[in-house]
N, C-alpha and C positions, 0 to 999 in steps of 0.2 A: 176929164180927160181920161182918168183912170178907167171909168165905166166905159167911155166911148171906146177906148182900147180894147176892153175886154169883150164888147159887143161885136166889135170888127174881128177880133180873133175867133170868136165863136161862130160867125156866120160865114168865115172865108176858111177854105181848106187850107190845112198846115202845110207850109213850104219850108223845106230844109235851109233854103238860102236866107231865110229871114232869122235864123238862128245860129247857123253855122258860122264860125269864123273864117272858114274857107274850105276848099276841096280837099278831100283826103287823098293820102298817098296810094298808089297803085294797088299795094298789097292789102289795103283796108278799103278797097272802092265797093266791096260788097256790103259795108257798113253804112253807106252813105243813105241819108234820110233822116228826117226828125224823128220818126218811129224807132231809129235804132240808137239813139244817143245814149240811152242808159246801159246799152251794152258795155261802154266804156266809163260813162258819167252816171253813176247810181244816184247822185243827189246834186243836181244843178250843174256848175262847171267843174266840179271836183273829180280828179282821177283816182283810180284804185289800182295800186299795183297788184293786189290780189286777183282782180277781174283780168287784167293782163295775162297772168299765169293760167286762168282757166282756159283761155284760148291757146296761148302759146306753151303747150304741153311739152314741146322739146326743151324747154327751160326749166320745168317744173322739178324733174328729177336731179339736175345739177344743184339746184338751189336747196332741195331738201338735203342733199348729201355734202354740201358745203363744197363743192367742187367747181372749177371753172371760173370765169369773170365774174358771172352773176352770183355764184354761190359764195363768193368772198366779200360780197358788198354788204356794208352795215345795213341795219334795218331802215334806217332813214332814207337810204339812197335806193334801197331796193323798192321802194314804195313810191319813187319819184322816177319812173321809167322817162318821162318826157325830158328829163335832162340831156338823154343822149338820142332819143327817139321822139322827135317832134313831128306832129301831124298838122293837117288843115293847111298845108303849103302848096298844095297841087299834086297831080298825078306823077309828075317827074322828080318830085322830091325824093331823094335817097332816105331809106328808111332809118339809117344811122348816121348821125353826125359825129365824125371822128375828130373834129378839131382843127387847128391851123395845119398840123402836120399831116393830116389826112390818114389814110389807113395805114400808110407806110411809118407814120410817126407814132403809132401805137405802141405803148409800153407793153410788150408781150409778158414781161414778169407779172403783170397783174392778174394773169390767167393761172399762175403757179408754174409756168414753163419759160423760163428766160430763154431768149434767143442767143446762143453763144457760138463765137468762132464761125465755122463753117455754115451753121444754120442761119446765122444773121445775115448772110449774104443772098438767102433765097428768096424768090417772090412768094407772096402769101398763097398764090394758087398753086404752088408746088406741093404743099402739104393740106390746104383746106380745099378737098375735093369730096363731093357727095359720096362717092364710091367708097372712100377711104374712112366714112365715119365709123366710129366705134360705139357708138350709142344707138340702141334700138329706137328709142323715142325720136332721135333726130333724123333717122332713116325713114320712119314713118311720115315725119312731117316733110321730109324732102320729097317723097313719092305723092304726097297730097298737094303739095304746091311745087311741081316741077320747074316752074319759070324762075322761083325765087332763089336767090343765093344765100347761103349761110357759111359763117365761119365756125359754128358749133360742131363738136363731136370729132375733132382731129385726134386721130390716135397717138399716143405716146410710145407704143412698142416699135422699136427699130425696123422689125420685119413687116411693119404694115407699109412703110414708105421704101424700104431698101430690100433687095433681092438677098437672100441667103448665099452669100458667095462662098461658103464652106459646105454648101450641100448636105447639110444635116450633121456635119462632123464636128461642130461646136455647139456651146449653149446659146439658146434663143435670147440670152440677156447679153446683148452685144456690147452694153456699157461696161461690163466686167472687164473686158480688155480694151475696147477702143474708146476714144474721146471725140468730141465734136470738132477739133481743129483739124485733125488729119487721120482718116479711118484707115490709111495703109500703116501707121504707127499703132503700136499696141503697148503703151507705157504702163498700163494698168495689170497686165498679164504677167503672173508670176509663175513660171514653170516649175518651181520647187513646190509651190503649194497646190496647183491646179491640175497636175498631171501626175500620173503614176511614176514617172521617170525624172527626178530631179537632175537638173544639169549641174556637174561639178567639174571643176579642174578646167582642161581644154575644151570641154564640151560647152561651156558657157560662151566662148567665142565663135562657135560655129553658127552660121546663118541658118534660119529656119528652113531654107530649100536644101541644106546640106543633108537632113534627115528626113523632111517631108517632100515627097515627090511632087511634079506638077502633073494633074491629071486633066483630061479632057472630058467635058460633060457628054454622056453617052444619049441624053435624053433631048428631045426637041423642045427647045425653050423660046422659040420665037414668039410665041403667044402669051409667055408668062407676064404677069404684072404684079410688081413692078418687074423691070426686066434686068437681067444679069448685065454685069460690066464687061465680062469676058466669058468666053465658052471654056476657058481653061481655068483651073483652080488649084490651089495648093491644099493637098490631101493631109487633114490634120489628124484623123483617127479612121480605122484603127492603125497603127504604126508597131509592128513587132519589136521588141527590145529586149527580150529575155536574155539573150546572148551577144556578146560583143561580135560574134561572127556574122551575125544577121546584116550589120551595116559594113563590117571590116573583113569581110571574106577576100576581098581583093588585095587588102592590105597584109594578109598572113604570111609574113615572110617564113615562117615554119612549115607552110604547106600542108597544114594539118597533122604534122607529126606530133604535136602536144596536144591534140584535142581541141576542144571548143572553149575550155574553161580559161580564156586569157586573163581573168582577174586573178587568178591564182598567183600570176608573176607580175602582171602590170596593173596600173591605176589609171584613173582619168587625169592625174597630174600631169604624166607625160608617158607615153609608152615606152620612151627610149630609158626611163629609169625604172629599174626593177624594185620591188617590195623587198623589205628586209627578209632575208632567208629564202628568197626565190631560188637563188642558184642551188640552194640545197635540195630543192624539190624537182630540179631539172633531170631527166632521165636521159643522159647521153647516148644511151644505146639506141635512141630513136634517131640519131643524126647518123651521117655517112661515116663518122669517125668514132665508134664505141670507145669508151675509156676502159682499157684492160690492163691489168697487172699494175706495175707502178705507177702508170698514167692516172689511176683512179685516186691517187692520193695527191696529185698536184693540185695546188691552189689555182682557182679559175683565171686569176689575173696573170698567172705565169705564162699563159697561152693567150688570153684575150686582152691582157691590159688592165688599166692604164699603166704607161711607163714614163716616169718624169723626163722631160725632154725629149721624148721620141713619139709618145701616143697620148694625147690629152683626154681621151674617152675610150671606153672598152670597145673593142672591134669583135663582132660576133659572125659576121659575113665576109667571105673573100680570103679566109685563112688558108694558106697551102699547108697540105698534109701529107701529099703523095709520097714524099721520101722523108726519111729521119732527119736529112741535113736541111730540109724545110725549117726544123726548130732548133736542132742541135749542131753545135759546130763540130769540125772533125777533129776528133781526140787523137787521131793518128797522123795528123799533120800532112796529109796527102800521100803518104807512103803506101797506102793499099790501092787496089785496081778500083777505080771510081765507076766502073761499069757494075759492079756489085753494090748493092745498098747495105746498110749496117745490118738488116735483119739476116743477112748470109752468115753472120756469125752470132748476132745478138738477139734477144727476144724481150718483149716489153716487161716481162717479170722482173729483169734487172740488168743493167748495164754490165755488171761484172760479177762473176766470171762469164765469159761468153760460152755457152754449153756446147758449142759445135766447132770450137778451136782448142788446139793444144796449149796448156799454160806452162809449158817446159821451159825452164830458163838456162838449161846447161849448153846452150850455143856459145862459141866462142865470143869474147868480148868484142865488142865493135861491129858485130855481124847483124844483118837485118833482124833476126828472130830476137837477139838480144834486146836490140831497141825496142821491138814490139812488145817484148815483156816488161820493159820498164814503163811503158805507156799503160799496158793493162795494170799494173800496179796502182796506178792513180786514176781510178775510174771517175768519169763525169756523169752524175746522176740526172736524171730529167729535171730535177729542180734546180740545178745549178748552171751558171754561165748562161742564164736566159737572155734572149735576144729577140726583138720583134718577129713575128711569125711571116717572115717572108725569105724566098731562097736567097736574094741578092744580099740581104744583112747577114744571113748565116755565113754565106761564102766569104763576104768581106771582113767578118770577125774572125774566121779561120785563117 
């Protein structure tokens, strides 16, 4: 029987269906026929993973580099391609058997890229696109077999799938600031280390948009791929920050009288709290009320507060100073003509003696001139009898 069989085989043209266990899948249809068996079966019915890689050059690079799913397989499994890629099951048989869960049940961590949070919700086709492939060998394979689908070569760089919403204003390493759970949040960004301007004090509570303006993209991006989420974006750089006045010009209550070095008196802790010794550096001559004569020796809190029970915090704006009586109570108790201010007789050099009035005390006892002399004998200096700098309070105390 053995001889007969040999005779039959030797006298009859070889037919693939006498030896093949079934029709090959569509991508392998060109290998159909008994003369092509050894392309995959070098000896009998055995398969060789090495021969698979001879044809599947799109995989060879990943295997040699130990990258991707196939590059991480143990040697024994790498030589058993048929475990996942079964053949001889007909033209309609998918090239890959994904198991009970199908392609969506595939453990993505097996490729060295676990899908987390936002990425886990995506469809496979969102990332696995031929035009996004980052590997030259996969691109070449896709061009050679345009009708075949592949999951190989998907890029890992965020910029491959996501448009640069910062328009070049930040690093291309998006993961340094963003996470996969919510791209709008930046829990990894550290302004203290990543920028030339560390946020201190009150600046730490300011929203990003408080310093970084919203800009509109001037370029036509309708054909961009991937597409931007919006035509407007938050401008991250460059943001001038050399001087406080760059951002706080509208907040300058001094209106430029003290120049642009705000940090000489103020700090990020609170602009209302002055640095130690800041008042010593203030040039009062730049204000509408320069300090002259005895006023130059008066302590700041004598005019600006605070005063226990009257003014809890120092007051620097809205202080009346047009008349002496705005700060000083009337030492003459209303005896003199109120049409004339104190400077009709007195100067800022000293309250007493008044250089422009007579100091004679020879008037009869009880006369107006005598009473005036007695008042002048008891001067009230600018530092005594202080009251809050309002005309109403001054008159009340007088």
